[in-house]
Every structure is written in structure tokens, then in C-alpha cells.
C-alpha positions as CSV (number, residue, x, y, z in Angstrom):
1,X,246.9,35.5,-29.6
2,X,244.4,37.9,-27.9
3,X,243.4,37.2,-24.4
4,X,239.7,35.7,-24.1
5,X,237.6,38.8,-22.9
6,X,236.6,37.1,-19.7
7,X,240.5,37.0,-18.8
8,X,240.5,40.1,-16.6
9,X,237.5,38.5,-14.6
10,X,239.3,35.6,-14.1
11,X,242.4,37.1,-12.8
12,X,240.2,39.3,-10.5
13,X,238.5,36.2,-9.1
14,X,242.1,34.6,-8.2
15,X,243.6,37.7,-6.8
16,X,240.3,38.5,-4.6
17,X,240.4,34.9,-3.6
18,X,244.0,34.9,-2.4
19,X,243.8,38.4,-0.8
20,X,240.4,37.1,1.0
21,X,241.9,33.7,2.5
22,X,244.5,35.8,4.8
23,X,247.9,34.2,5.7
24,X,247.8,31.3,7.9
25,X,243.8,31.1,8.0
26,X,241.7,28.2,6.7
27,X,240.2,28.8,3.5
28,X,236.6,28.9,3.0
29,X,234.2,27.7,0.2
30,X,233.7,31.5,-0.5
31,X,237.4,32.8,-0.8
32,X,238.6,29.7,-3.1
33,X,237.3,30.0,-6.8
34,X,240.0,29.6,-9.1
35,X,243.8,29.6,-9.8
36,X,245.9,30.9,-12.4
37,X,245.5,29.2,-16.0
38,X,241.7,29.1,-15.5
39,X,241.4,25.9,-13.5
40,X,238.4,26.1,-11.3
41,X,238.4,23.7,-8.2
42,X,235.3,21.8,-7.9
43,X,232.3,23.3,-6.2
44,X,231.7,22.3,-2.8
45,X,235.4,21.1,-2.4
46,X,236.2,23.3,0.5
47,X,233.5,22.8,3.3
48,X,233.0,25.1,6.4
49,X,232.3,22.0,8.7
50,X,234.7,18.7,8.7
51,X,232.8,15.6,7.3
52,X,231.8,13.2,10.2
53,X,233.2,9.8,10.9
54,X,236.8,10.8,10.2
55,X,239.2,7.8,10.8
56,X,242.9,8.5,11.4
57,X,245.5,8.2,8.4
58,X,247.1,5.0,9.9
59,X,243.7,3.1,10.7
60,X,242.5,3.7,7.1
61,X,245.5,2.4,5.6
62,X,244.7,-0.7,7.2
63,X,240.9,-1.1,6.4
64,X,240.1,0.9,3.5
65,X,239.0,-0.8,0.4
66,X,238.8,0.2,-3.3
67,X,236.1,2.2,-4.4
68,X,234.8,2.9,-0.8
69,X,234.0,6.3,0.6
70,X,236.1,7.2,3.4
71,X,236.7,10.4,5.8
72,X,240.2,10.9,6.7
73,X,241.7,13.2,9.3
74,X,245.5,14.0,9.4
75,X,248.1,16.7,8.7
76,X,249.6,17.8,5.2
77,X,253.0,16.1,5.4
78,X,254.9,12.7,5.5
79,X,257.4,13.7,2.8
80,X,259.9,16.7,2.2
81,X,257.7,18.3,-0.1
82,X,254.0,17.0,0.7
83,X,252.1,19.5,-1.7
84,X,252.7,18.6,-5.4
85,X,253.4,21.9,-7.3
86,X,251.7,21.6,-10.6
87,X,249.0,18.9,-9.7
88,X,246.2,18.8,-7.1
89,X,247.6,16.3,-5.2
90,X,249.1,16.2,-1.5
91,X,250.1,13.8,1.2
92,X,248.4,13.5,4.6
93,X,250.0,12.3,7.4
94,X,248.9,10.3,10.8
95,X,251.2,12.9,12.7
96,X,252.5,16.4,12.8
97,X,255.8,17.8,12.2
98,X,258.4,15.9,13.9
99,X,256.9,12.6,12.8
100,X,258.4,9.2,13.3
101,X,261.0,8.1,10.7
102,X,259.1,5.7,8.7
103,X,256.4,8.5,8.5
104,X,258.7,11.0,7.1
105,X,260.5,8.7,4.9
106,X,257.2,7.6,3.4
107,X,258.0,4.1,3.4
108,X,255.1,2.9,5.6
109,X,251.9,2.9,3.6
110,X,249.9,3.2,6.8
111,X,251.5,6.2,8.1
112,X,250.4,8.4,5.3
113,X,248.2,8.6,2.3
114,X,247.6,10.6,-0.8
115,X,245.0,12.8,-1.7
116,X,244.1,13.7,-5.4
117,X,241.6,16.3,-6.5
118,X,240.6,15.1,-9.8
119,X,238.7,16.4,-12.9
120,X,235.9,14.4,-14.9
121,X,239.0,12.6,-16.7
122,X,239.8,11.1,-13.4
123,X,243.2,12.9,-13.5
124,X,244.2,15.2,-10.8
125,X,243.7,18.6,-11.6
126,X,246.6,21.2,-12.8
127,X,246.5,23.1,-9.7
128,X,248.8,24.3,-6.8
129,X,247.0,23.6,-3.6
130,X,249.3,25.8,-1.6
131,X,248.1,28.6,-3.7
132,X,244.7,27.7,-4.4
133,X,243.3,26.4,-1.1
134,X,246.0,27.7,1.6
135,X,247.5,24.3,2.2
136,X,250.9,24.1,3.8
137,X,252.9,21.6,5.7
138,X,251.2,20.7,8.7
139,X,247.9,21.9,8.0
140,X,245.4,20.1,9.5
141,X,242.8,18.5,7.0
142,X,239.7,16.4,6.9
143,X,239.0,14.7,3.8
144,X,235.9,13.0,2.4
145,X,236.6,11.1,-0.8
146,X,236.5,7.7,-2.6
147,X,239.4,5.2,-2.4
148,X,241.2,5.1,-5.6
149,X,243.9,2.4,-4.6
150,X,244.2,0.6,-1.8
151,X,247.3,-1.8,-1.5
152,X,247.1,-3.2,1.9
153,X,250.0,-1.3,3.3
154,X,252.2,-1.8,0.3
155,X,252.0,1.6,-0.9
156,X,250.1,4.5,0.1
157,X,246.2,4.7,0.2
158,X,244.9,7.2,-2.7
159,X,242.0,9.0,-2.0
160,X,240.0,11.0,-4.4
161,X,238.6,14.0,-2.7
162,X,235.0,14.9,-2.9
163,X,235.0,17.5,0.0
164,X,237.7,18.6,2.5
165,X,237.9,20.9,5.5
166,X,241.0,22.7,6.5
167,X,241.1,22.9,10.5
168,X,241.5,26.7,11.6
169,X,244.8,27.1,13.4
170,X,245.5,23.3,12.6
């Protein structure tokens, strides 16, 4: 089957985004466009300025309610592999590397939460966020989104991200 005529352009956009993002630098809205397979991150997902009113992950785990818009601050982590390889999903931890036993085990629902970047169908996009948005373990992030699942500490809180700010050097 022949490639669509826009495939070379899509590949160029992907490579340019990866090259411009730089090693260890926070990606910007202008450098993150799409990833292999033609999946495009939502416009406005990566923002230059952190959303205001951020609460720490532990606090949100205790107070957030289904359907509510929240702003969470934390670090990519809380699990051995905090970034899904084939879906736009990652865990956000209340603490950076060297976290407490309960945090690393992922057993304490208040210590970490799950962040999803979903498509219009409500399912996470088929995107590796390490590649597409430059996320890595211990990356400091501020995420604004709607609570998709709040189980009162029984399971990690799930937030569908509307925007996120990757803290430079964080």
C-alpha cells in the first residue's frame, strides 16, 4: 500500500520536534507536534506557564471528586515504569526519586495519581509521552485536567489532562 502523500511532511514534523526539544530540556508548545504513526497531541496540551492553583498529589488524592477540574503538581514517578510505552498515560508522584516505600509500591492512592491524555473517544492516545513530550522519570510537571476517577484513596486518582507544564530543570 503506498504511503499517503503527506507522510514525508509528517515525518519531518516529528523529527523536527524531537530535535528541537533538546536533551533534558522541557518541551514547548512549539516543539511538540506529533509522533510516529501520525497521532497528534492535542493543541494547547503543553503550555509555557504552569496553571495556577496547583495542589500536591497527596492532597488531591484526599479531596478530588469525579468530574471536577483540578491542577496537580508532582514528579513523573511512583512506579518502576511510570510512563506507558504505547499510551499517553503516566503516573505523577508526590515526591521525587527516593520516594517512600508506599509511593514506590504504588499502594497508597494518595501518594500518586494517573494522568491520561485522551482522544475524543475518551481513551488514552496511542502516544509514548517520553518520545512525544520529553517526559522522563523525575520530571517535574504541573497538570490541569478533569478527574475521571476518584476512589477516595482506594486506587490512584485518574486525571484526564487538558494542559500540562513541564518544569525546566525539574
